[in-house]
C-alpha positions in Angstrom: 82.3 9.9 -26.0 80.9 11.5 -29.3 79.8 8.3 -31.4 81.8 8.3 -35.0 80.5 6.8 -38.2 81.2 3.1 -38.4 82.4 1.7 -41.5 80.4 -1.6 -41.6 81.4 -2.6 -45.3 83.4 -1.7 -48.4 83.8 -3.1 -51.9 86.1 -1.3 -54.6 85.3 -1.7 -58.6 81.7 -0.4 -58.6 81.1 1.5 -61.5 78.2 4.1 -61.9 76.9 4.2 -65.2 75.8 8.0 -66.1 74.2 8.7 -69.6 76.0 11.8 -71.0 74.3 14.7 -73.6 77.2 16.5 -74.9 80.1 14.5 -75.3 81.1 11.3 -78.8 81.1 8.6 -75.2 77.5 8.5 -75.1 78.0 6.0 -72.3 80.7 7.0 -68.9 81.2 5.0 -66.0 82.7 5.7 -62.9 84.1 3.3 -60.9 84.6 4.4 -57.4 84.1 2.6 -53.8 81.0 1.6 -52.2 80.4 1.8 -48.4 78.2 0.6 -46.0 78.2 3.8 -42.8 77.1 2.8 -39.5 76.0 7.0 -38.2 74.1 7.9 -35.6 70.9 8.8 -37.4 70.7 4.9 -38.7 72.7 3.6 -41.8 73.2 4.7 -45.3 75.0 2.9 -48.6 77.3 6.0 -49.9 79.6 6.3 -53.3 83.0 7.7 -53.6 84.9 8.1 -56.7 88.0 6.9 -57.7 89.2 10.3 -58.1 88.2 11.4 -54.9 90.0 8.7 -53.0 92.4 8.7 -54.8 92.6 12.7 -53.1 91.8 11.9 -50.2 94.2 9.4 -49.2 97.3 10.9 -50.4 100.0 12.5 -47.7 102.0 14.8 -49.9 104.0 16.1 -48.7 105.5 19.5 -49.1 109.8 19.3 -48.8 111.3 22.7 -48.7 115.4 22.6 -51.1 117.2 25.1 -50.3 118.7 25.6 -54.2 121.4 27.5 -54.2 122.6 28.9 -57.5 127.4 28.4 -57.8 127.0 29.7 -61.7 129.0 33.2 -61.4 127.4 36.5 -62.3 123.8 35.4 -61.6 123.6 36.4 -57.8 122.8 39.6 -59.5 125.7 40.9 -57.3 127.5 43.2 -59.4 131.2 41.7 -59.3 
């Protein structure tokens, strides 16, 4: 069995401070989650932005909707 990454610790609401030169808000804070991971090569710290986490955890399923237009004359068929 292959060694899988193991999350040893996780903490929400960890902000990264960045200094952006080309915006009005020179100091920006990005919210995210920090992880302590046990990987095959050792222990690592990883940080992910909340926006990325939301994309990863959304299991959005698509439904197929059958649409039938009941209005006369909208079918494209000559009457």
